[in-house]
C-alpha positions in Angstrom: 0.0 0.0 0.0 2.8 2.4 0.9 4.6 1.7 -2.5 1.4 2.5 -4.4 1.0 5.8 -2.5 4.6 6.7 -3.2 4.2 6.0 -6.9 1.0 8.1 -7.1 2.6 11.0 -5.2 5.6 11.0 -7.5 3.3 11.3 -10.6 1.3 14.1 -9.0 4.5 16.0 -8.0 5.8 16.1 -11.6 2.5 17.3 -13.0 2.3 20.5 -10.9 2.2 23.9 -12.5 5.0 26.5 -11.9 4.7 28.4 -8.7 4.8 31.8 -10.4 4.8 33.3 -13.9 8.6 33.9 -13.9 9.1 30.2 -14.2 7.1 30.1 -17.5 9.4 30.5 -20.4 8.3 33.3 -22.7 8.3 32.6 -26.5 10.7 34.9 -28.3 9.0 37.1 -31.0 12.1 36.7 -33.3 14.3 34.1 -35.0 18.0 34.3 -35.7 19.3 32.7 -38.9 23.1 32.3 -39.6 24.9 31.4 -42.8 28.7 31.7 -42.4 29.3 35.2 -41.1 25.9 36.5 -42.2 23.3 36.9 -39.5 19.6 37.6 -40.2 17.1 38.5 -37.5 13.4 38.1 -38.4 10.8 39.3 -36.0 7.0 39.5 -35.6 7.5 43.0 -34.2 9.5 45.9 -35.6 13.2 45.8 -34.8 14.6 49.1 -33.6 18.3 48.2 -33.2 20.7 45.3 -32.9 24.1 45.1 -31.3 26.7 42.3 -31.4 29.6 41.7 -29.0 32.4 39.2 -28.9 32.6 37.0 -25.8 35.4 39.3 -24.7 33.1 42.3 -24.7 34.2 44.1 -27.9 31.3 45.6 -29.8 31.6 44.5 -33.5 28.2 45.4 -35.0 25.7 48.2 -34.1 22.7 49.0 -36.2 20.3 51.7 -35.0 16.9 52.9 -36.4 16.3 49.7 -38.4 12.4 50.1 -38.1 11.6 46.9 -40.0 10.8 43.3 -39.1 14.0 41.9 -40.6 17.6 42.8 -40.4 20.7 41.3 -42.0 24.4 42.0 -41.2 27.8 40.5 -41.7 30.2 39.8 -38.8 33.5 41.5 -39.5 35.7 39.4 -37.1 36.9 35.8 -37.0 35.3 34.5 -33.9 32.7 31.8 -33.3 30.7 33.0 -30.3 28.9 36.3 -29.7 26.3 38.0 -27.7 23.4 39.6 -29.6 21.1 42.2 -28.3 17.8 43.0 -30.1 15.7 46.0 -29.3 12.1 45.7 -30.4 9.2 48.1 -30.8 7.6 48.9 -27.5 11.0 48.9 -25.6 11.4 45.1 -25.1 15.1 44.1 -25.2 16.3 40.5 -25.8 19.9 39.3 -25.4 21.3 35.9 -26.2 24.5 34.1 -27.0 24.8 32.9 -30.6 27.4 30.9 -32.4 28.5 30.8 -36.1 30.3 28.3 -38.1 
């Protein structure tokens, strides 16, 4: 009887909802496509600006006043990993680590 109760409680424990909304992962309103050193950002919202940094903190790309839903740029340095910041219409800012081949 105790074994059955333990099994049932373990199933119930894994099916619980997150305690708060911060634990729910928000779907990004953009996609990042890479092809060699070319990076394209496509968004469902208007892109205001993009910035790209090396892992060491050197800014290598900065485009302001884009004001469209798609942006393409070429990375001017020979590195594989970067941080990309995307500013969207409405003031929402997203940052993520990207890699290129």
